[in-house]
N, C-alpha and C positions, 0 to 999 in steps of 0.2 A: 503496500499499497502506498509506504512512504516513498518507495524509488519511483512508482509512477507522477505521484506527487511532484517528485524531482522534476523529474522530463516535463509536465505538464508547467511546470513552471521557467522551465528554460528558456523551453518552445514559445511562450507568451510575452518573458523577455526581450527574447530574440526580433519576435516579430515584432513588439511594439517598438523598438529602434531603428527596426528595417523601413515601417511606418511613417517615425517620426523623421528619418533623414531624406523620406521620397520631398517632403515640406521642405527642406532648404535648399532647393535647387534656384538659382540667383539664376533667372531667365537672361538673354544675350539682349547686347540694345536692341539690336532688329527686334526680335518679339517683342518688349517694352515697347518700339513705334508700333508693331502692328496695333497692340494689346489698346496703347492711347489713338491710337485711330477709329478703331471701334466702341472706346466708349464715346469719344466726340460724334464721332456717327449716332450712336446707339437716343442720343440726349437731341442732337438737332443735326437729320441730316441733311436738311438742306445747305446748311453752310459746312459740311464738316472737308467738301472741299476747298476752303478757304483759306483753310489752318492749317497752315504748317507744321510740320513735328520734327524733328530733331533729338536725338538719344545719341551722346558720349559719356561711356563709364557712368549710365546712371543716372547721368543730367540729362532733364529736357528742358526742350530749348522749343515753344510756342509761338508760333508769329503769324503775322493775317490782320484781318477786320472783322469785327462783327456789329450789330445794330445795337447793344443795351452792356452794361456794366456788369449785368442780373446774367448775361452769359458769356463775357468772358470770365468771371466769378466761377460758373457750373465748369466750363470748359478745363478752368484750373484743378479744379477739385476733385474731376473723372480723370485729370490726368496725376495726381496725387497719390488717386486711389488705387493705382497697377503697381501689381507686386513688383516688388525691385527698383522703383523709380525713390533715387535719396532726392532728388533737389527740382522744382521744376522753375524756371525762366519765363515771367509771364510777356511777351514783346507783344500782346496781343494791341491794339488800335481800338477803338470805340469809334465809330462814323459819329 
C-alpha cells in the first residue's frame, strides 16, 4: 500500500511540474505581434489595419491614428494584455 502511495505521489509531482513549465514559455516577438494585432482587430476591426505594431525584445510600439482617446487607451490596454509583453510604447495619434 505504501509503495502505491509513493508512486502516485511521485507521478503527481512530476506531472504538476511538467504542466507548470508549459505556461512559462516566452513567446517570440513575431508571435506577440500577431497576438497584439489580433486583439486590436477583436475590439476595433475597422481600424486594425491603421495601427502599426512592432515588437522588439518584448517591447511593443504602436503607431497610427484613431478617432478618440478611448480607442487609443483600449488598443494600448489590449497590447498590454498579451502574454510576454514587457512594455508598450504608445505613439498612436488622436485625430
